[in-house]
C-alpha positions, 0 to 999 in steps of 0.5 A: 686500936692494938689488941690484948685478949685475955682469959682465953683457952687458946688452940696452938698447933705445935709438931703436929698437934693441937693443944689448948691452954690458957694465956693470954694474946696481942694482936698487933698491926693485925697480927699475933704476939704474945708479948708487947712493949706497950700498954696502949691495947684494947682489952677484950675478955675471953672468959669462958671462950676457946680461941682458935684459928679461923677455919679456912673453906678451900672450895666453895662458890659463895654467890650460890647462896640463892640456890639453896635447896632449889635443886635437890634430890636430882642428879648431877647432870641435871642439877648442874646443865639443867637447873642451875646453869639456865639460872645463872646465865640470867643472873644480873651482876648486882644481885650477885653482890647481895647473894654473895653477902649472904655467903659471907654472913653464913661463912662468918656467923660459923667461924669460917674467916678466909675462903677460895671462891670460884665465881661467875660475877665480875667484881662481886665475891671481891666487893662482898669480901672487902666490905664484910673484911673476910680473907678471901682468894678469889677466881673468876671462872674460866671456860673456853679453847683459847685464852687468846681466844673465846676464853679471853672475855672471862680472863679480861673480867679475872685480871680487872678484879686483880687490879682493882681488889688485891690486897693484904687479905684479898688475893686472885687464883686462876680458876678454869672450871674444868677439863670438860669446859675447857680446852687442853690448850686452855688449861695449858695457857692458864698454867703458863700464865699462873706461872709468869704472874706468881698466881695460884690455880685451882679447877674442878676434878673428877667429881663424876664418873661420867667425867671420867669416862667421857675424858677416856673417851675423847683422850683415853687418859684420865683427867688427872693426867691430862691435867699433867699432860696440859703442864697444869696439875703442879701445885694446883688446887684440885676441889673434888678428885672422888673418881680417882684411880692409884695412879692417879693419886700417885700423880697428884702426890708427886707434883704437889698438887693439893686435893681439897674434898667435899663431902656433902656436895660428892655425897648428895648429888650421888657422886661418891666418896673420894678416896681420903685414906689412900690421899693420906698414905700417899702424903698428898696435902687434904684440906677441906671444902664445902662446894656451893650452896647449891649442892651443899646445901651450906657453908658451915665448916664445922658441919664438914669437919664432923661429916668427913671424919664420920663418913670415912670412919664408917667407910673404913671400919677404922674409928681411929681414921682422921682424928679430930686433930687431923680434921682440924688440921686440915681446915687449917694448917694445910689450907694454909700450906695450900694458899702460900701462906704457911705459918701466917695462916691456919695456926695461932703463933708469933707473927702469924696473921690475926685470924680468929674466932672465939667459940662460947664454952658454956654452949650446951654442944660444948659442955662440959669442956671434957676435950675441947680439941675432939669437941670442935670436930664431933660437937661443934656445929658452928653457932657456938662461935661467939666472935670473929677477927680477921686481920686484927678487926672484929667481924662479929662481937658476941654474936652482933655482926659488925660489918654487914647489914643482916637485915638488908642483905635478906631482904635483897637476897629475898627479892632477888630469889623470888626475882629468878627461881620461879 
């Protein structure tokens, strides 16, 4: 049933600035409107609520919730190759469904309505997102030297997922894992396939010093230059981008690629801090992602937003850098642009998808309500999220999950963690 949301404070974006005002919103056929002809509506009273666009987590691995606090305080190589990958290799596909569902709970409860995922288990991220009612851009992690050879199996899984699950809320994105797990030939093949099928493409890039050094040793160019030589860089979504030269940054910007910064993960794994100021000054589209729980250790975008702003203010010794408005724009408007959903996601405007979150203005962390926009970056921690709507459908109302059996999910993940993490 269509909805009329009354008495709430609404965060709207206009001319590059978020502002709040008290106004009513209509939700008609899953989209936002500010007027309506009919009087037949379910009325939602949003008194003492701030209504804002749902946050968009632009890089994560939702299935990794099982690894939360499993491989902490170790080097990147030990974390990835000795701790995480050996367990991933033995996880049964059906178990990954439940760890994905735990990810859906965490994202919903902390105000994320859309996420870009890279996963390893055919159909499980898709199934979880569909049942939870989330909006998602999902990609099977691809590795190998040739899409027609050793990479064909995973590509087949990716295309089967697309055939089985693509919908208004679930889209698919080609996702080669990294330059050190995919050959240059394979990256070129994926870029050509993306162009042919009209699909987005994403990868991890220049995350660690070792990745960059190894690339120079093997190819005598940087990972960014390698992606460009392969024809992959144009319009791509690039997670991490920590170890960057000036030439790398110029190349990324000139190719209209998007950078997804992951401050918690990159700092925790000792990989460094992305040169966000340089990206901003070059005009690069910058978004925010949490990465997976194996390295973050949460999927909480409010935490990530605050960390990003505070970390870079400190590094740059500039309290005006990365304002709350800048951060909120990265987590909504910029993300929508990267996903090809400009004007449809990340904003509250006529005709945009009704992907909305409702924050409790009486939460101690937001009270008194002096500046609602800055509070989203410097005060909110995600616990203030009271209700969540995606595509006009309520996923959580007054902190009650409506699409997921929370107790069942916790029970299953507890069983799975005992099974694999010994």
